[in-house]
Each structure stands twice: as structure tokens, then as C-alpha cells.
C-alpha positions in Angstrom: 57.8 244.8 -143.7 61.5 245.9 -143.1 64.2 243.3 -142.7 65.6 243.3 -139.2 69.2 241.9 -139.5 70.8 244.1 -136.9 70.1 246.9 -134.4 70.6 249.5 -137.2 68.0 247.7 -139.3 65.5 247.8 -136.4 66.2 251.5 -135.8 65.6 252.2 -139.5 62.0 250.8 -139.5 59.1 253.1 -140.2 57.8 255.1 -137.3 56.3 258.4 -138.4 54.0 256.6 -140.9 52.4 254.3 -138.4 49.3 255.2 -136.4 50.8 253.4 -133.3 53.6 255.9 -132.9 51.1 258.8 -132.8 48.8 256.9 -130.4 51.7 256.3 -128.1 52.7 259.9 -128.3 49.3 261.3 -127.5 48.5 258.6 -124.9 51.7 259.3 -123.0 51.1 263.1 -122.9 47.4 262.5 -122.0 48.4 260.3 -119.1 51.0 262.8 -117.9 48.5 265.6 -117.7 46.3 263.7 -115.2 48.5 264.2 -112.2 51.2 266.3 -110.7 53.9 264.2 -109.1 51.3 261.4 -108.7 48.8 263.7 -107.1 45.6 263.6 -109.1 44.6 267.0 -110.5 41.1 266.7 -108.9 42.8 266.7 -105.4 44.8 269.8 -106.3 41.7 271.5 -107.7 39.6 270.7 -104.6 42.3 272.1 -102.4 42.6 275.3 -104.3 38.8 275.8 -104.3 38.7 275.1 -100.6 41.4 277.7 -100.0 39.7 280.3 -102.2 36.4 279.8 -100.2 38.2 280.3 -96.9 38.2 276.7 -95.8 42.0 276.6 -95.3 41.9 273.7 -92.8 39.3 271.7 -94.6 39.4 268.1 -95.7 40.6 269.0 -99.2 43.7 270.8 -97.9 44.5 267.9 -95.6 44.0 265.4 -98.5 46.4 267.4 -100.6 49.1 267.4 -97.9 48.5 263.6 -97.3 49.0 262.9 -101.0 52.2 264.9 -101.1 53.5 263.2 -98.0 53.0 259.8 -99.7 54.3 260.6 -103.2 57.2 262.9 -102.5 59.6 260.3 -101.1 59.5 258.6 -104.5 60.9 261.7 -106.2 64.0 262.0 -103.9 67.2 261.5 -105.7 70.5 261.6 -103.8 73.5 263.2 -105.4 75.0 259.8 -106.4 71.8 258.5 -107.9 71.1 261.7 -109.7 74.5 261.8 -111.4 74.3 258.2 -112.4 70.8 258.6 -113.8 71.8 261.8 -115.6 74.8 260.2 -117.1 73.1 257.1 -118.4 70.0 258.8 -119.8 72.1 261.6 -121.4 74.3 258.9 -123.1 71.2 257.1 -124.3 69.5 260.2 -125.6 72.7 261.4 -127.2 73.1 258.1 -128.9 69.5 258.2 -130.2 70.1 261.8 -131.4 73.3 260.8 -133.3 71.7 257.7 -134.8 68.6 259.8 -135.8 69.9 263.1 -137.0 73.4 262.2 -138.1 72.8 258.8 -139.6 69.2 259.6 -140.5 67.5 256.6 -138.9 63.8 257.2 -138.6 63.1 255.0 -135.5 66.0 256.7 -133.6 64.5 260.1 -134.5 61.1 259.0 -133.4 62.4 257.7 -130.1 64.5 260.8 -129.5 61.5 263.1 -130.2 59.4 260.9 -127.9 61.8 260.5 -125.0 63.6 263.9 -124.8 60.5 265.8 -123.5 59.9 263.1 -120.9 63.5 263.3 -119.8 63.0 267.1 -119.3 59.7 266.4 -117.5 61.4 264.0 -115.2 63.9 266.6 -114.1 61.1 269.2 -113.7 59.3 266.8 -111.4 62.5 266.1 -109.4 63.0 269.9 -109.0 59.4 270.4 -107.9 59.7 267.6 -105.4 62.9 269.1 -104.0 61.0 272.4 -103.5 58.0 270.8 -101.9 59.7 268.5 -99.4 60.7 271.3 -97.0 57.1 272.7 -97.1 55.6 269.3 -96.2 58.2 268.5 -93.5 57.6 271.9 -91.9 53.8 271.3 -91.9 54.3 267.8 -90.5 56.6 269.0 -87.7 54.3 271.9 -86.8 56.8 274.6 -87.8 54.4 275.9 -90.5 50.7 276.4 -90.7 48.9 273.7 -92.6 46.9 276.2 -94.7 50.0 278.2 -95.7 52.0 275.1 -96.6 49.1 273.7 -98.7 48.7 277.1 -100.4 52.4 277.3 -101.3 52.4 273.7 -102.4 49.3 274.1 -104.5 50.7 277.3 -106.1 53.9 275.6 -107.1 52.1 272.5 -108.4 49.8 274.7 -110.5 52.9 276.5 -112.0 54.5 273.1 -112.6 51.3 271.9 -114.4 51.4 275.0 -116.6 55.0 274.3 -117.6 54.1 270.7 -118.3 51.2 271.8 -120.5 53.5 274.1 -122.4 56.2 271.4 -122.7 53.6 268.9 -124.0 52.3 271.3 -126.6 55.8 272.1 -127.9 56.8 268.5 -127.9 53.8 267.3 -129.8 54.0 270.2 -132.3 57.7 269.6 -133.0 57.2 265.9 -133.3 54.2 266.4 -135.7 56.1 268.9 -137.8 59.2 266.8 -138.0 57.2 263.6 -138.7 55.3 265.3 -141.4 58.5 266.6 -143.0 60.1 263.2 -142.8 57.2 261.5 -144.4 57.1 264.0 -147.2 60.8 263.7 -147.8 60.7 259.9 -147.6 57.4 258.8 -149.1 58.6 255.2 -149.7 60.2 254.9 -146.3 63.9 255.3 -147.3 
């Protein structure tokens, strides 16, 4: 077991050689794929099937719009909050990247490879929410047809889900390749 005398000692502990790191990686991506912005994929699938069968004002479409009206306010970032969040998280990720890939600390590399894709995913979600808010507000105010708003929202959410799937595959592949390479280069942990 590694000695932890300082922050650097903690960051230098083994990561890629433990099963827990890989379970956390796969568990996080598995949980991420079960919803889009907090809307379960089953709700999205039912709404798309209802629209394809001509039931554009059915219960499934209304359920999708209700879910979106509930979860979208959580994804709103004002300019000030967005800049602060971007600055703080960029600093932390850059610090992990420097500790990991300049000073060659394994834990920092593992955390960087785990957190960077989720940072990108967060900004993808904020962007999707920003595009969906006008659709939902127009449907709620009666300025747009419910079926058209739901169809556009579902289409954008499906594309978002495809991008998330691609991001997850690339993130896991890069992490596996780098973790394997690191373990082969450092069989004893240092």
C-alpha cells in the first residue's frame, strides 16, 4: 500500500491497476446513457414511436414535454455562472492534466481521463438545454403546435444521445488504451 504523506503522494497511488477504477468508469458511462438531460430514454422512445404511428397528440408526446418542462430549468446557466463554472473546472482539469502528463502521476492521469469527457458532456447538455428551452416555452405559450415541438425536441435529443454514445466509446477506448500502456510501462507501479 502506498505511503500518503502529501497530496502528491495521494495522486501517485495506483489507479489503472485496480478493478475499482474500471468499475467506476464503466458505471458512470452506463448511468449516463440511461437518460438525456434527466429524461429517461423510455419516455423519449415512446414519444418517437407515438409520432411515427401518427399519434402526435398522444400521452407519450405530452409526457415527453412534461418531463422537459421539469428538467430544463436545472440546466440553465446564466452568463456569470457559466463563466465561473468554466473557469474553475478548466483550472482543475488543467491542474490534473499537468500533474498527470507532465509530472507523470498515475492518479492524476486517471482522474483527468475520467473527468474530461464528463466535462465535455456537461457542456453538451447545457447546449442542448439552451436549444430546447425556446421549443418548450413556445409549446407552453401556445405559439407552437405540441406535436411539432415534441418532434423537434425528440429529434435533437436523439442526436444528443448519439453524440453521447460516441463520446463514451471514445472516452472508454482512450482510457483503456492509456491505462494498458501505463500498466505495461510501470509493472511495479512506479
